[in-house]
N, CA, C and O of each residue as an XYZ file, in Angstrom:
268
protein
N       0.826     -1.178      0.000
C       0.000      0.000      0.000
C       0.880      1.254      0.000
O       0.624      2.206     -0.738
N       1.901      1.238      0.824
C       2.781      2.410      0.873
C       3.508      2.636     -0.453
O       3.719      3.776     -0.868
N       3.885      1.556     -1.105
C       4.546      1.691     -2.406
C       3.608      2.309     -3.434
O       4.035      3.122     -4.253
N       2.332      1.931     -3.397
C       1.348      2.511     -4.309
C       1.194      4.009     -4.050
O       1.146      4.806     -4.987
N       1.119      4.379     -2.795
C       1.018      5.790     -2.436
C       2.269      6.542     -2.906
O       2.175      7.661     -3.409
N       3.427      5.921     -2.739
C       4.690      6.553     -3.137
C       4.755      6.783     -4.644
O       5.093      7.881     -5.086
N       4.432      5.754     -5.441
C       4.549      5.952     -6.889
C       3.497      6.928     -7.403
O       3.749      7.656     -8.363
N       2.316      6.952     -6.773
C       1.320      7.952     -7.160
C       1.817      9.361     -6.839
O       1.552     10.306     -7.581
N       2.540      9.490     -5.727
C       3.113     10.789     -5.382
C       4.158     11.234     -6.391
O       4.176     12.394     -6.802
N       5.027     10.316     -6.791
C       6.020     10.642     -7.824
C       5.341     11.024     -9.131
O       5.755     11.971     -9.799
N       4.304     10.291     -9.491
C       3.598     10.601    -10.732
C       2.919     11.970    -10.654
O       2.930     12.739    -11.615
N       2.339     12.252     -9.515
C       1.643     13.532     -9.310
C       2.604     14.724     -9.399
O       2.219     15.803     -9.850
N       3.837     14.525     -8.973
C       4.790     15.643     -8.904
C       5.738     15.728    -10.097
O       6.735     16.447    -10.030
N       5.457     15.016    -11.183
C       6.367     15.009    -12.337
C       6.675     16.423    -12.829
O       7.843     16.772    -13.001
N       5.661     17.229    -13.053
C       5.899     18.582    -13.587
C       6.684     19.444    -12.606
O       7.602     20.163    -13.000
N       6.325     19.372    -11.341
C       7.042     20.136    -10.318
C       8.500     19.683    -10.247
O       9.416     20.504    -10.207
N       8.699     18.368    -10.231
C      10.056     17.825    -10.132
C      10.904     18.214    -11.341
O      12.087     18.525    -11.204
N      10.300     18.196    -12.509
C      11.027     18.585    -13.718
C      11.416     20.059    -13.648
O      12.547     20.423    -13.970
N      10.489     20.895    -13.232
C      10.743     22.339    -13.140
C      11.825     22.662    -12.110
O      12.629     23.570    -12.321
N      11.848     21.931    -11.009
C      12.783     22.208     -9.916
C      13.987     21.263     -9.890
O      14.759     21.259     -8.932
N      14.138     20.469    -10.940
C      15.260     19.545    -11.072
C      15.371     18.583     -9.881
O      16.467     18.294     -9.402
N      14.219     18.095     -9.416
C      14.178     17.110     -8.333
C      14.258     15.710     -8.921
O      13.783     15.461    -10.029
N      14.856     14.810     -8.179
C      14.917     13.429     -8.643
C      13.519     12.813     -8.611
O      12.790     12.943     -7.628
N      13.164     12.145     -9.698
C      11.895     11.451     -9.792
C      12.136     10.223    -10.678
O      12.414     10.374    -11.867
N      12.035      9.007    -10.118
C      12.360      7.809    -10.897
C      11.443      7.588    -12.101
O      11.854      6.946    -13.067
N      10.241      8.091    -12.067
C       9.353      7.985    -13.227
C       9.838      8.928    -14.317
O       9.940      8.547    -15.483
N      10.129     10.142    -13.934
C      10.627     11.151    -14.872
C      11.949     10.728    -15.494
O      12.187     10.974    -16.676
N      12.802     10.100    -14.713
C      14.117      9.658    -15.196
C      14.052      8.364    -16.001
O      15.071      7.919    -16.530
N      12.865      7.750    -16.104
C      12.711      6.531    -16.878
C      13.147      5.274    -16.143
O      13.295      4.218    -16.759
N      13.353      5.372    -14.843
C      13.758      4.212    -14.050
C      12.577      3.306    -13.728
O      12.738      2.095    -13.581
N      11.395      3.894    -13.619
C      10.174      3.144    -13.329
C       9.157      3.392    -14.432
O       9.015      4.513    -14.921
N       8.451      2.338    -14.818
C       7.305      2.479    -15.709
C       6.085      2.583    -14.804
O       5.640      1.591    -14.225
N       5.554      3.787    -14.690
C       4.478      4.049    -13.742
C       3.281      3.117    -13.939
O       2.822      2.495    -12.982
N       2.780      3.016    -15.150
C       1.568      2.212    -15.401
C       1.773      0.746    -15.055
O       0.929      0.137    -14.398
N       2.889      0.177    -15.493
C       3.164     -1.235    -15.212
C       3.382     -1.486    -13.725
O       2.832     -2.435    -13.166
N       4.173     -0.646    -13.089
C       4.459     -0.819    -11.667
C       3.191     -0.644    -10.835
O       2.956     -1.397     -9.890
N       2.387      0.338    -11.183
C       1.146      0.589    -10.456
C       0.210     -0.613    -10.554
O      -0.361     -1.038     -9.550
N       0.052     -1.160    -11.756
C      -0.826     -2.317    -11.927
C      -0.297     -3.535    -11.173
O      -1.071     -4.288    -10.582
N       1.009     -3.724    -11.195
C       1.625     -4.831    -10.450
C       1.340     -4.709     -8.955
O       1.014     -5.699     -8.301
N       1.461     -3.516     -8.423
C       1.192     -3.303     -6.996
C      -0.281     -3.523     -6.671
O      -0.600     -4.144     -5.657
N      -1.172     -3.030     -7.503
C      -2.608     -3.225     -7.267
C      -2.951     -4.706     -7.277
O      -3.725     -5.172     -6.441
N      -2.382     -5.444     -8.212
C      -2.628     -6.887     -8.290
C      -2.185     -7.575     -6.997
O      -2.895     -8.433     -6.472
N      -1.025     -7.201     -6.494
C      -0.534     -7.788     -5.234
C      -1.428     -7.405     -4.059
O      -1.745     -8.247     -3.218
N      -1.829     -6.155     -3.999
C      -2.668     -5.673     -2.894
C      -4.005     -6.399     -2.892
O      -4.507     -6.777     -1.834
N      -4.578     -6.594     -4.064
C      -5.897     -7.221     -4.149
C      -5.878     -8.697     -3.756
O      -6.929     -9.264     -3.457
N      -4.710     -9.323     -3.750
C      -4.594    -10.729     -3.357
C      -4.557    -10.920     -1.840
O      -4.744    -12.035     -1.354
N      -4.318     -9.851     -1.096
C      -4.206     -9.945      0.359
C      -5.605     -9.912      0.974
O      -6.402     -9.018      0.692
N      -5.886    -10.906      1.820
C      -7.181    -10.971      2.491
C      -7.030    -10.428      3.900
O      -6.540    -11.120      4.793
N      -7.451     -9.192      4.096
C      -7.377     -8.569      5.406
C      -8.578     -7.639      5.558
O      -8.521     -6.486      5.131
N      -9.667     -8.125      6.160
C     -10.893     -7.336      6.259
C     -10.716     -5.971      6.933
O     -11.377     -5.002      6.560
N      -9.831     -5.898      7.915
C      -9.623     -4.627      8.606
C      -9.034     -3.579      7.655
O      -9.500     -2.441      7.604
N      -8.007     -3.980      6.908
C      -7.415     -3.050      5.950
C      -8.363     -2.770      4.792
O      -8.419     -1.647      4.291
N      -9.104     -3.782      4.367
C     -10.057     -3.577      3.281
C     -11.054     -2.484      3.615
O     -11.394     -1.666      2.760
N     -11.524     -2.464      4.857
C     -12.517     -1.461      5.238
C     -11.947     -0.053      5.179
O     -12.687      0.912      4.992
N     -10.635      0.068      5.338
C      -9.996      1.383      5.281
C      -9.620      1.738      3.841
O     -10.010      2.787      3.328
N      -8.865      0.857      3.202
C      -8.285      1.182      1.915
C      -9.226      0.978      0.735
O      -9.146      1.712     -0.249
N     -10.108      0.003      0.817
C     -10.978     -0.255     -0.322
C     -12.247      0.567     -0.291
O     -13.110      0.401     -1.154
N     -12.379      1.448      0.682
C     -13.499      2.378      0.651
C     -13.229      3.435     -0.431
O     -14.123      4.192     -0.808
N     -11.996      3.473     -0.919
C     -11.595      4.349     -2.017
C     -11.310      3.490     -3.239
O     -11.241      2.265     -3.140
N     -11.146      4.120     -4.373
C     -10.898      3.396     -5.615
C      -9.410      3.295     -5.867
O      -8.775      4.287     -6.226
N      -8.835      2.106     -5.685
C      -7.408      1.895     -5.897
C      -7.005      2.083     -7.371
O      -5.847      2.365     -7.677
N      -7.967      1.924     -8.259
C      -7.630      2.001     -9.684
C      -7.559      3.436    -10.183
O      -7.215      3.666    -11.343
N      -7.874      4.396     -9.339
C      -7.757      5.800     -9.695
C      -6.533      6.355     -8.980
O      -6.473      6.310     -7.751
N      -5.544      6.883     -9.726
C      -4.361      7.432     -9.051
C      -4.762      8.423     -7.961
O      -5.573      9.322     -8.185
N      -4.191      8.242     -6.803
C      -4.540      9.084     -5.670
C      -5.824      8.637     -4.988
O      -6.289      9.279     -4.046
N      -6.396      7.533     -5.468
C      -7.658      7.048     -4.947
C      -7.573      6.411     -3.581
O      -8.598      6.134     -2.958
N      -6.367      6.176     -3.111
C      -6.197      5.587     -1.791
C      -6.584      6.599     -0.759
O      -6.519      6.318      0.437
Protein backbone atom coordinates (compact mmCIF):
# COMPACT_ATOMS: atom_id res chain seq x y z
CA UNK A 1 0.00 0.00 0.00
CA UNK A 2 2.78 2.41 0.87
CA UNK A 3 4.55 1.69 -2.41
CA UNK A 4 1.35 2.51 -4.31
CA UNK A 5 1.02 5.79 -2.44
CA UNK A 6 4.69 6.55 -3.14
CA UNK A 7 4.55 5.95 -6.89
CA UNK A 8 1.32 7.95 -7.16
CA UNK A 9 3.11 10.79 -5.38
CA UNK A 10 6.02 10.64 -7.82
CA UNK A 11 3.60 10.60 -10.73
CA UNK A 12 1.64 13.53 -9.31
CA UNK A 13 4.79 15.64 -8.90
CA UNK A 14 6.37 15.01 -12.34
CA UNK A 15 5.90 18.58 -13.59
CA UNK A 16 7.04 20.14 -10.32
CA UNK A 17 10.06 17.83 -10.13
CA UNK A 18 11.03 18.58 -13.72
CA UNK A 19 10.74 22.34 -13.14
CA UNK A 20 12.78 22.21 -9.92
CA UNK A 21 15.26 19.54 -11.07
CA UNK A 22 14.18 17.11 -8.33
CA UNK A 23 14.92 13.43 -8.64
CA UNK A 24 11.89 11.45 -9.79
CA UNK A 25 12.36 7.81 -10.90
CA UNK A 26 9.35 7.98 -13.23
CA UNK A 27 10.63 11.15 -14.87
CA UNK A 28 14.12 9.66 -15.20
CA UNK A 29 12.71 6.53 -16.88
CA UNK A 30 13.76 4.21 -14.05
CA UNK A 31 10.17 3.14 -13.33
CA UNK A 32 7.31 2.48 -15.71
CA UNK A 33 4.48 4.05 -13.74
CA UNK A 34 1.57 2.21 -15.40
CA UNK A 35 3.16 -1.24 -15.21
CA UNK A 36 4.46 -0.82 -11.67
CA UNK A 37 1.15 0.59 -10.46
CA UNK A 38 -0.83 -2.32 -11.93
CA UNK A 39 1.63 -4.83 -10.45
CA UNK A 40 1.19 -3.30 -7.00
CA UNK A 41 -2.61 -3.22 -7.27
CA UNK A 42 -2.63 -6.89 -8.29
CA UNK A 43 -0.53 -7.79 -5.23
CA UNK A 44 -2.67 -5.67 -2.89
CA UNK A 45 -5.90 -7.22 -4.15
CA UNK A 46 -4.59 -10.73 -3.36
CA UNK A 47 -4.21 -9.94 0.36
CA UNK A 48 -7.18 -10.97 2.49
CA UNK A 49 -7.38 -8.57 5.41
CA UNK A 50 -10.89 -7.34 6.26
CA UNK A 51 -9.62 -4.63 8.61
CA UNK A 52 -7.42 -3.05 5.95
CA UNK A 53 -10.06 -3.58 3.28
CA UNK A 54 -12.52 -1.46 5.24
CA UNK A 55 -10.00 1.38 5.28
CA UNK A 56 -8.29 1.18 1.91
CA UNK A 57 -10.98 -0.26 -0.32
CA UNK A 58 -13.50 2.38 0.65
CA UNK A 59 -11.59 4.35 -2.02
CA UNK A 60 -10.90 3.40 -5.61
CA UNK A 61 -7.41 1.90 -5.90
CA UNK A 62 -7.63 2.00 -9.68
CA UNK A 63 -7.76 5.80 -9.69
CA UNK A 64 -4.36 7.43 -9.05
CA UNK A 65 -4.54 9.08 -5.67
CA UNK A 66 -7.66 7.05 -4.95
CA UNK A 67 -6.20 5.59 -1.79
